[in-house]
C-alpha positions as CSV (number, residue, x, y, z in Angstrom):
1,X,-24.2,69.5,25.1
2,X,-22.9,67.6,22.2
3,X,-21.7,64.4,20.6
4,X,-18.7,63.2,18.7
5,X,-17.9,60.6,16.0
6,X,-17.0,58.0,18.7
7,X,-20.7,57.9,20.0
8,X,-19.7,60.0,23.1
9,X,-22.4,62.4,24.3
10,X,-22.0,65.0,27.1
11,X,-24.4,67.5,28.6
12,X,-23.7,69.9,31.5
13,X,-25.7,72.0,34.0
14,X,-24.7,74.6,36.6
15,X,-24.4,74.1,40.3
16,X,-23.5,76.1,43.3
17,X,-21.6,74.4,46.2
18,X,-19.6,75.2,49.3
19,X,-16.6,75.8,47.1
20,X,-16.5,79.5,46.1
21,X,-17.1,80.4,42.4
22,X,-14.5,82.6,40.8
23,X,-15.3,85.5,38.5
24,X,-11.8,85.5,36.9
25,X,-11.6,83.9,33.5
26,X,-11.3,80.1,33.6
27,X,-12.7,77.0,31.9
28,X,-16.5,77.1,31.6
29,X,-18.6,74.0,31.8
30,X,-19.2,74.5,28.1
31,X,-15.5,74.5,27.5
32,X,-15.1,71.2,29.3
33,X,-18.0,69.6,27.3
34,X,-16.2,70.7,24.1
35,X,-12.8,69.5,25.2
36,X,-14.2,66.2,26.5
37,X,-15.8,65.6,23.1
38,X,-12.7,66.7,21.1
39,X,-10.4,64.3,23.1
40,X,-12.5,61.5,24.4
41,X,-13.2,58.3,22.4
42,X,-15.4,56.8,25.2
43,X,-17.5,58.2,28.0
44,X,-14.9,57.2,30.6
45,X,-12.1,58.8,28.5
46,X,-14.0,62.0,28.2
47,X,-14.6,62.0,31.9
48,X,-10.9,61.6,32.5
49,X,-10.1,64.5,30.1
50,X,-12.5,66.8,31.9
51,X,-11.3,65.9,35.4
52,X,-7.7,66.3,34.5
53,X,-8.4,69.7,33.0
54,X,-10.4,70.6,36.1
55,X,-7.7,69.6,38.5
56,X,-5.1,71.5,36.6
57,X,-6.9,74.7,35.5
58,X,-10.0,74.9,37.7
59,X,-13.3,76.3,36.5
60,X,-15.3,79.5,36.6
61,X,-15.7,82.8,34.8
62,X,-18.7,84.6,33.4
63,X,-21.2,82.3,31.6
64,X,-23.4,85.0,30.1
65,X,-22.8,88.0,27.8
66,X,-23.5,90.6,30.4
67,X,-21.3,93.0,32.4
68,X,-22.6,91.5,35.7
69,X,-20.9,88.1,36.0
70,X,-23.1,84.9,36.2
71,X,-20.8,82.2,37.5
72,X,-21.3,78.6,38.5
73,X,-19.7,75.2,38.7
74,X,-20.9,72.1,36.8
75,X,-22.4,68.7,36.7
76,X,-22.2,66.4,33.6
77,X,-24.0,63.5,32.0
78,X,-21.7,61.4,29.9
79,X,-22.7,58.4,27.8
80,X,-21.5,56.2,24.9
81,X,-22.8,52.9,23.4
82,X,-21.8,50.8,26.4
83,X,-21.6,53.0,29.5
84,X,-22.9,56.1,31.2
85,X,-21.6,58.4,34.0
86,X,-22.6,61.3,36.1
87,X,-19.7,63.7,37.0
88,X,-20.3,66.4,39.6
89,X,-17.9,69.1,40.6
90,X,-17.1,71.7,43.2
91,X,-14.2,74.0,42.2
92,X,-11.3,71.7,41.3
93,X,-12.9,68.8,43.2
94,X,-15.1,66.2,41.7
95,X,-16.9,62.8,42.2
96,X,-18.2,60.5,39.5
97,X,-20.7,57.7,39.5
98,X,-21.0,55.0,36.8
99,X,-24.6,54.3,36.0
100,X,-25.1,50.6,35.7
101,X,-28.9,50.3,35.2
102,X,-32.1,52.2,34.9
103,X,-32.3,55.9,34.1
104,X,-30.6,58.9,35.6
105,X,-31.0,62.7,35.4
106,X,-29.3,65.9,36.7
107,X,-30.9,69.3,37.4
108,X,-28.8,72.1,38.9
109,X,-27.9,70.4,42.1
110,X,-25.6,67.8,43.4
111,X,-27.0,64.3,43.3
112,X,-24.2,61.8,43.9
113,X,-24.6,60.4,47.4
114,X,-22.3,57.6,48.8
115,X,-22.2,55.5,45.6
116,X,-19.0,57.1,44.2
117,X,-17.1,55.2,41.5
118,X,-14.2,57.7,41.1
119,X,-13.2,60.9,42.8
120,X,-10.5,63.6,43.1
121,X,-7.6,62.1,45.0
122,X,-7.8,64.8,47.8
123,X,-11.6,65.0,47.9
124,X,-12.2,63.6,51.4
125,X,-9.1,65.1,53.0
126,X,-10.1,68.5,51.7
127,X,-13.6,68.0,53.1
128,X,-12.1,67.1,56.5
129,X,-9.8,70.1,56.5
130,X,-12.7,72.4,55.8
131,X,-14.7,70.9,58.6
132,X,-17.5,69.6,56.3
133,X,-16.9,65.9,57.1
134,X,-15.8,64.2,60.2
135,X,-14.1,61.2,58.5
136,X,-16.3,58.8,60.4
137,X,-19.8,58.8,58.8
138,X,-20.4,57.6,55.3
139,X,-19.0,60.1,52.8
140,X,-21.9,61.6,50.7
141,X,-20.7,64.0,48.0
142,X,-24.1,65.7,48.0
143,X,-24.3,66.1,51.7
144,X,-20.7,67.2,52.2
145,X,-20.5,69.8,49.4
146,X,-24.0,71.1,49.0
147,X,-24.7,74.6,50.4
148,X,-26.4,74.7,53.8
149,X,-28.7,77.5,52.6
150,X,-29.5,76.9,48.9
151,X,-30.1,79.8,46.5
152,X,-33.8,80.1,45.4
153,X,-32.7,78.8,41.9
154,X,-31.4,75.6,43.5
155,X,-34.4,75.1,45.7
156,X,-36.6,75.2,42.6
157,X,-34.2,72.7,40.9
158,X,-35.0,70.1,43.6
159,X,-38.6,69.9,42.4
160,X,-37.5,69.7,38.8
161,X,-35.0,67.0,39.6
162,X,-37.6,64.9,41.4
163,X,-40.1,65.5,38.6
164,X,-37.5,64.3,36.1
165,X,-37.0,61.1,38.1
166,X,-40.7,60.5,38.3
167,X,-41.2,61.0,34.6
168,X,-38.3,58.6,33.8
169,X,-39.7,56.1,36.3
170,X,-43.1,56.1,34.7
171,X,-41.6,54.8,31.4
172,X,-39.0,52.5,33.0
173,X,-38.0,49.8,30.6
174,X,-39.9,51.4,27.7
175,X,-38.0,54.7,27.2
176,X,-37.7,55.8,23.5
177,X,-36.4,58.9,21.9
178,X,-40.0,60.2,21.6
179,X,-40.5,59.8,25.3
180,X,-37.3,61.7,26.2
181,X,-38.4,64.5,23.8
182,X,-41.8,64.7,25.6
183,X,-40.0,64.8,29.0
184,X,-37.8,67.7,27.8
185,X,-40.9,69.5,26.7
186,X,-42.6,69.2,30.1
187,X,-43.3,72.7,31.4
188,X,-45.3,71.7,34.5
189,X,-42.2,70.2,36.0
190,X,-39.9,73.1,35.1
191,X,-37.8,70.9,32.9
192,X,-38.7,73.0,29.9
193,X,-37.9,76.6,31.1
194,X,-39.4,79.7,29.6
195,X,-39.7,82.2,32.4
196,X,-37.8,84.5,34.8
197,X,-35.4,85.5,32.2
198,X,-34.3,82.0,31.4
199,X,-35.2,79.7,28.5
200,X,-34.3,76.2,27.5
201,X,-31.8,77.3,24.8
202,X,-31.6,74.1,22.8
203,X,-32.3,70.4,23.3
204,X,-30.7,67.1,22.2
205,X,-31.7,63.5,22.3
206,X,-29.4,60.7,21.2
207,X,-30.0,57.0,20.3
208,X,-26.8,55.0,21.0
209,X,-27.3,51.4,19.8
210,X,-25.1,48.9,21.5
211,X,-24.7,47.2,18.1
212,X,-21.7,49.1,16.6
213,X,-22.9,48.2,13.1
214,X,-25.9,50.6,13.6
215,X,-25.4,54.4,13.5
216,X,-25.9,56.6,16.5
217,X,-28.6,59.2,15.8
218,X,-28.6,62.6,17.5
219,X,-31.7,64.8,17.4
220,X,-31.1,68.5,17.8
221,X,-33.7,71.4,17.9
222,X,-31.1,74.1,17.3
223,X,-33.8,76.5,18.6
224,X,-35.1,77.4,22.0
225,X,-38.1,76.0,23.8
226,X,-38.4,72.3,22.8
227,X,-42.2,72.4,23.3
228,X,-42.3,74.6,20.2
229,X,-39.4,73.3,18.3
230,X,-38.6,70.4,16.0
231,X,-36.0,67.7,16.8
232,X,-34.0,67.0,13.7
233,X,-31.8,63.9,13.1
234,X,-28.0,64.0,12.6
235,X,-25.7,61.1,11.9
236,X,-21.9,61.3,11.7
237,X,-20.9,60.4,8.1
238,X,-18.1,61.2,5.6
239,X,-18.8,64.3,3.6
240,X,-21.1,66.1,6.0
241,X,-22.5,69.4,4.7
242,X,-21.4,72.6,6.5
243,X,-24.5,73.8,8.5
244,X,-24.3,77.5,7.9
245,X,-28.1,77.8,8.7
246,X,-27.4,76.9,12.4
247,X,-24.0,78.6,12.9
248,X,-23.9,81.9,14.7
249,X,-22.4,84.8,12.7
250,X,-18.7,85.6,13.2
251,X,-17.7,89.1,14.4
252,X,-13.9,88.6,14.3
253,X,-11.8,90.9,16.4
254,X,-14.8,93.1,17.0
255,X,-16.6,90.4,18.9
256,X,-17.4,91.7,22.5
257,X,-16.0,88.4,23.8
258,X,-12.5,89.3,22.3
259,X,-12.4,93.0,23.4
260,X,-11.3,94.0,26.9
261,X,-13.1,94.7,29.1
262,X,-15.4,91.9,27.8
263,X,-19.1,92.0,27.2
264,X,-19.4,95.8,27.1
265,X,-21.7,95.7,24.0
266,X,-24.2,93.2,22.5
267,X,-24.3,91.6,19.1
268,X,-27.0,89.5,17.4
269,X,-25.7,85.9,17.5
270,X,-28.9,84.4,16.1
271,X,-28.4,82.0,13.2
272,X,-30.8,81.8,10.2
273,X,-32.9,79.0,11.6
274,X,-33.1,80.7,15.0
275,X,-34.4,83.9,13.4
276,X,-36.9,82.1,11.3
277,X,-38.2,80.1,14.2
278,X,-38.5,83.3,16.4
279,X,-40.6,85.0,13.8
280,X,-42.9,82.1,13.6
281,X,-43.3,81.9,17.4
282,X,-44.2,85.6,17.4
283,X,-47.0,84.9,14.8
284,X,-48.2,81.9,16.7
285,X,-48.4,84.0,19.9
286,X,-50.5,86.7,18.3
287,X,-52.8,84.4,16.2
288,X,-54.3,81.4,18.0
289,X,-55.5,79.7,14.8
290,X,-52.1,80.1,13.3
291,X,-50.6,78.6,16.4
292,X,-52.5,75.4,16.1
293,X,-51.8,75.0,12.4
294,X,-48.1,75.6,12.6
295,X,-47.8,73.4,15.7
296,X,-49.4,70.5,13.8
297,X,-47.1,71.0,10.9
298,X,-44.0,70.9,13.2
299,X,-45.3,67.8,15.0
300,X,-45.9,66.0,11.7
301,X,-42.5,66.9,10.4
302,X,-40.8,65.5,13.5
303,X,-43.0,62.4,13.6
304,X,-41.9,61.6,10.0
305,X,-38.3,62.0,11.0
306,X,-38.6,59.8,14.0
307,X,-40.4,57.1,12.0
308,X,-37.7,57.2,9.3
309,X,-34.9,56.9,11.8
310,X,-36.7,54.0,13.5
311,X,-37.0,52.2,10.2
312,X,-33.3,52.9,9.5
313,X,-32.2,51.3,12.7
314,X,-34.6,48.3,12.0
315,X,-33.1,47.8,8.6
316,X,-36.3,48.6,6.8
317,X,-34.5,50.9,4.4
318,X,-31.0,52.1,3.8
319,X,-29.7,55.7,3.2
320,X,-26.9,56.2,0.8
321,X,-23.7,57.7,2.3
322,X,-24.4,61.2,0.8
323,X,-28.0,61.0,2.1
324,X,-26.6,60.3,5.6
325,X,-24.2,63.2,5.2
326,X,-27.0,65.6,4.1
327,X,-29.6,64.4,6.6
328,X,-29.4,67.2,9.1
329,X,-28.7,69.9,6.5
330,X,-31.8,68.8,4.5
331,X,-34.0,68.8,7.6
332,X,-32.9,72.3,8.6
333,X,-33.6,73.5,5.1
334,X,-37.0,71.9,5.2
335,X,-37.9,73.5,8.5
336,X,-36.9,76.9,7.3
337,X,-39.0,76.5,4.2
338,X,-42.0,75.4,6.4
339,X,-41.7,78.6,8.3
340,X,-41.7,80.7,5.1
């Protein structure tokens, strides 16, 4: 997931469809997110970047640093100040839906039915050739390309997807950044994952005002498990500090990702904030009293940041250009000091 200086935001999730996944090296979903943000000045332009790359190069390859490949295809959420899209893929094939009202979520399964705004030029003909669609009934991307027998992981995703829909519906018309943060922290629904070898690695919430004179504000945890992390604000501005505290260390040519065969060894990629956060979580787990105290400090820190950004958008106060540039850097430093 990520954002760029043009107010474009993209997130992706893995899916498995009737199209086979390939273990050979190809574009990962994370590559496509990065390339869409590098080259797209609007959500639609980023979508066009991703689909063009998908059609030309395909997708696949191992998504984890392990000798045993973990491979999937991808779905994407794309948004900017004025529009939002869901893009879902199966191999080189894809369908996109423009979201014109309400709220929308994705969760490790295909979700675009018959309301398709744009699609791969050979999508329907390919489905007919494969015998997945008869050409007569309404074309549903979900129905046509979803696996007949879903993996256990995707069966569990159905419940998570429905829970996400329900949580968004509960707050329909009144959704705020704080509400989205609460939804991302919901463990009962499975949206916040911390079991079976998987964890919500990081979380992001963005405020994209339609008024172009107002800044877009992107909140990042930069740490796993949002239920025990702090969302910190970032605003694109000239002179932004380099965020060494949240950059994974570099291993150069000795990086297991560069050596062949790949992923034959493991390195510690945790950045400074990640390590500090992990140490605090370990203390919280072993001392219940400490858990409550630290959790309250983290919540208050985040509440103050949210309130400050709300006031900034309301015009109650103004940050100087350098203060904007230092915003995320200062928040990360403050969080590290809190943990110490």
